[in-house]
Every structure is written in structure tokens, then in C-alpha cells.
C-alpha positions as CSV (number, residue, x, y, z in Angstrom):
1,X,74.4,87.0,100.7
2,X,78.6,88.1,100.7
3,X,79.8,90.7,104.0
4,X,81.8,93.5,102.2
5,X,85.5,94.1,102.8
6,X,86.3,97.9,102.9
7,X,90.3,97.4,102.9
8,X,92.3,100.3,103.8
9,X,95.8,101.3,102.1
10,X,98.4,100.7,103.9
11,X,101.0,103.0,101.0
12,X,101.0,104.1,97.7
13,X,103.1,105.5,95.3
14,X,104.2,108.8,97.5
15,X,105.7,105.8,100.0
16,X,104.6,103.9,103.3
17,X,106.6,106.5,105.5
18,X,104.5,109.1,104.7
19,X,101.9,107.0,105.3
20,X,101.8,104.9,108.2
21,X,104.2,107.7,110.1
22,X,107.6,108.4,111.0
23,X,107.8,104.7,113.1
24,X,106.9,102.6,109.7
25,X,109.8,101.6,106.5
26,X,109.2,101.2,103.5
27,X,112.0,97.7,103.9
28,X,112.2,95.9,106.8
29,X,115.5,96.4,108.3
30,X,117.8,92.7,108.5
31,X,117.3,93.1,112.2
32,X,114.1,91.9,112.6
33,X,113.8,88.1,112.9
34,X,111.5,86.5,110.2
35,X,112.3,83.8,108.3
36,X,108.9,83.7,106.6
37,X,107.2,85.5,103.7
38,X,105.2,87.7,106.4
39,X,105.3,88.1,110.3
40,X,103.4,89.2,112.8
41,X,104.1,90.2,117.1
42,X,101.4,90.4,119.4
43,X,103.4,93.7,121.0
44,X,104.2,96.8,118.9
45,X,108.2,97.0,117.9
46,X,108.3,93.2,116.9
47,X,108.4,91.9,120.5
48,X,106.2,89.6,121.7
49,X,104.8,86.3,120.8
50,X,105.7,85.8,116.8
51,X,104.6,83.9,114.0
52,X,105.4,83.4,110.1
53,X,103.4,82.7,106.7
54,X,104.0,82.5,103.8
55,X,102.0,82.4,100.4
56,X,100.9,79.4,100.3
57,X,99.8,79.2,104.2
58,X,96.9,82.4,105.3
59,X,95.4,83.2,108.8
60,X,91.7,82.2,107.9
61,X,91.2,82.1,111.8
62,X,94.2,83.6,114.2
63,X,92.6,81.8,116.8
64,X,93.6,79.2,116.6
65,X,97.2,80.4,117.0
66,X,95.7,82.4,120.0
67,X,96.8,85.3,117.4
68,X,93.0,86.4,117.1
69,X,92.6,90.6,118.1
70,X,96.1,90.4,119.2
71,X,98.7,91.2,116.3
72,X,100.1,94.9,116.9
73,X,103.2,94.6,114.5
74,X,103.7,93.1,111.2
75,X,106.7,92.5,108.1
76,X,105.5,91.9,105.2
77,X,109.3,90.5,102.9
78,X,107.1,88.6,100.3
79,X,106.6,90.5,97.1
80,X,102.8,90.0,97.6
81,X,100.4,92.0,99.3
82,X,98.8,90.9,102.2
83,X,96.1,91.9,104.2
84,X,94.7,92.2,106.9
85,X,91.8,91.8,108.5
86,X,89.0,92.4,111.5
87,X,86.6,89.6,110.6
88,X,87.7,85.9,110.3
89,X,87.7,84.3,106.7
90,X,89.4,87.1,105.5
91,X,85.0,88.9,106.1
92,X,85.3,93.0,107.6
93,X,87.2,95.9,108.0
94,X,90.8,95.8,106.7
95,X,94.2,96.8,106.0
96,X,96.9,96.4,102.8
97,X,100.2,95.6,103.8
98,X,102.6,96.2,100.1
99,X,105.5,94.0,99.6
100,X,108.5,95.3,102.0
101,X,106.5,97.3,104.5
102,X,107.7,96.8,107.9
103,X,104.3,98.3,110.6
104,X,105.8,98.1,113.9
105,X,102.3,99.7,114.9
106,X,98.8,98.9,113.6
107,X,97.5,101.0,116.0
108,X,99.2,104.1,113.5
109,X,96.5,102.1,111.2
110,X,94.2,102.0,113.3
111,X,93.9,98.4,113.3
112,X,95.7,97.6,117.0
113,X,94.7,93.9,118.0
114,X,91.9,94.0,115.5
115,X,92.7,91.8,113.1
116,X,90.8,88.3,113.4
117,X,92.3,86.9,109.5
118,X,95.3,87.4,107.1
119,X,96.2,86.3,103.3
120,X,98.1,87.3,100.5
121,X,96.1,89.5,98.8
122,X,96.3,89.0,94.5
123,X,94.0,92.2,93.4
């Protein structure tokens, strides 16, 4: 039996700032050090331990990298939509991070320290 997945859109055509809050930006500033397509940090404001992912890699189980339920900020430098899930193997409730988005605190989306897996999503 398949587990249903519920994703919440983090942005819309009206812009990321309107839905993510005043500290979320549609495009990541160059001051944020993220050389991969998608980067996560263990603390808000792009601080703490950092890990990068590319569209060819995913985090089916973030516990292997010490990130299980320990992600507080993210940057999506890719042209792909990325999805965070509160279950391993891309299951459970999730959040969509659109291309170019920067989220300095996932708590603004109700998802601080909840991600257990992530991947580039193709809808």
C-alpha cells in the first residue's frame, strides 16, 4: 500500500516573499556559500553544518548524513523544484522549494527540523 504524500507549495506566481515571509527571498544572494544545486544547513540563517545535493543525488534517508530532522535553512540554486519530506524514502508531508528560492528559516513554513528526506521533484 502506498503512503500518501502531501506537499505544501512554498511559493506561487505572486512571489516567494509573500508566502514565505519577509526574510525569504526569491533568489539566493551570492553571499550564501552554496556551490551545489541545493544546499541545506542545520541552523537558521545559513549557519551550522552544511550539505549540498545535485539533481543526480538525493537524500532518501538524511540520517546517513546526520541531517535527519536537523535542517533549518535551504537554498535552491537549481532550475528544478526540490521537495523536503518528513518521512524517509520521500514519504509523508512535504514542502516544495522552487528554483532560486532561499529559505533562511524553515519554521516560517512550519517545517523546521522536520525533513527526513529530500529530492529534486519532477511534476
